[in-house]
C-alpha positions, 0 to 999 in steps of 0.5 A: 613873956611880957616883952614877947607880948609887947612885941607881938602887940606892936607888930599887930599895930604896925600890920594894922597901920600898914593895912589901913594905909594901903586901903586909904591910898590913894585919897587924892590925885596921883601923878604918873610921870612919863619921861618922854614926849607925848604920843610915842613909846611909853606915853600911850601905855601910861595913858591907857593904864592911867585911865584904868587905874583912875577908874579903879581908884576913883581919883584922877591919875594925871599923866605928865610928860617930862622929857629930856636927857634920855628920860633922866629929867623925868626920872630925876623929878620922881626920885626927888619927889616925896615918897608918899606914892602920889608921884609915880614913874612910868619908865623905859629902860634907859633912865633906870638901867642904862644911862648911869653907865654912859652919862657922866652926871645925873641928878639921881642914882637909880639904885638908891633913889628909885624903888622898882614896883612892877614891870608893865610890858615887855617890848621886843625889838625887831631887826629890820632891813631895807628890802633891797639889801642882800640878806633875809635873815641874821645868818646872812647878815652876819656872813655879809658883815664878815665879808664887808667890815664896816660896810653895813650901817645900823640905825638907832634912836640915839647913842646909848639907847637900847636900839644902839646896845642891841646892835652893839651886842649883835656885833660882840656875839657875832664877831662883826663890825658894823657902822652905827648911825645914831639919830635923834629919836625913833622917827628919823631913824626909821625914816632913813631905813625906809629910804634906804640911807641905812641898811638895818636897825632894831626898832620897837615892834609897834613901830616896825610892824606896820612897815613890815606888813606893808613890805617897806621893811624886811624882818630879819629877827626879833630880839627876844629869845622866842618869837613874839605873838605879834609876829609869830613867823619871825624868829629870835636872833638867838635862833641863829647858830652861834648867837644863842646868848642874844636877848635884849628887850625893851620894857616899861616899868613902874618906879617910886621914890625910895622910902615909899611905904611898903604897903603903898608899893604892894597896893600899886603893884597889885592894882597895876597887875589887875589892870594889865589882866583886863581883856581890853587892856591886854588886847590893846597892848598885844596888838602893838606887840607889847606883852603885858606883865605886872610881875611881883615887886621882888621879881622885878627888883631882881630883873632890874639888877640883872639888866644893869649888869647886862647893859653895863657889860655891853657898854664897857665892851663897846666903849660907849660914852656920852 
């Protein structure tokens, strides 16, 4: 009886300490690390959410860009930071899911050095083609590619990027062979698509939509199972007969160094989810084709594990190397 009473008292003390920690954090500026250059992709989302969190917490949230090595430099910096909740990673999928299956050397191990907190947004890709090409949907593209092996070129923002793997997955499921043309970033890839130097490519909705609306690129499909609210008339690749298993989306998520206290992780997830529900935040993100998330930590951990299995299989089947 005395032992049970002592254990109960200890548990109560721990619960109280955890609650106090969650309430006290953050009591100084929080660094939000973006492992990509300022201005594109992850950066505007991080800055939008960072400002809202600063308003909520009444402490500065400092967005710091640490680009390089497909996001691995910034992710490695966070992985090696003190696990106190004051250095937070706003990631894309490459540095926490994909790179480990392609890069021979990394300064951190995503599974053991970083802890998933929450998904911030989902960003389907749009498969687009130059308007001059003789296909207007995925079925026509596949039929053309089967008749013309290696004649269809597809652009990506680099070897091993999600855009590259989306093209590789399409090849695997459709049984076609296309010619991958990697670029050093999204901008040159889209520039050559617009010029007609490459035939097709997967591009993030925020990037693709203005060109589609200007009729400078032709939309074939989106990479999500269902159409995106930002482009409701564009079907998913999975709607094409024989490609029902196709789904590959970009997403951004929050990670912290492994060992960060549970109370801080719970507080960060809760506050991030609340910020993502704000009407002006939702409106700003959805106009860019991003779908706000804020999923619970356990659900996000399961998603990250599932994504690692999916991308590992794509990389292996396509024999993609650094």
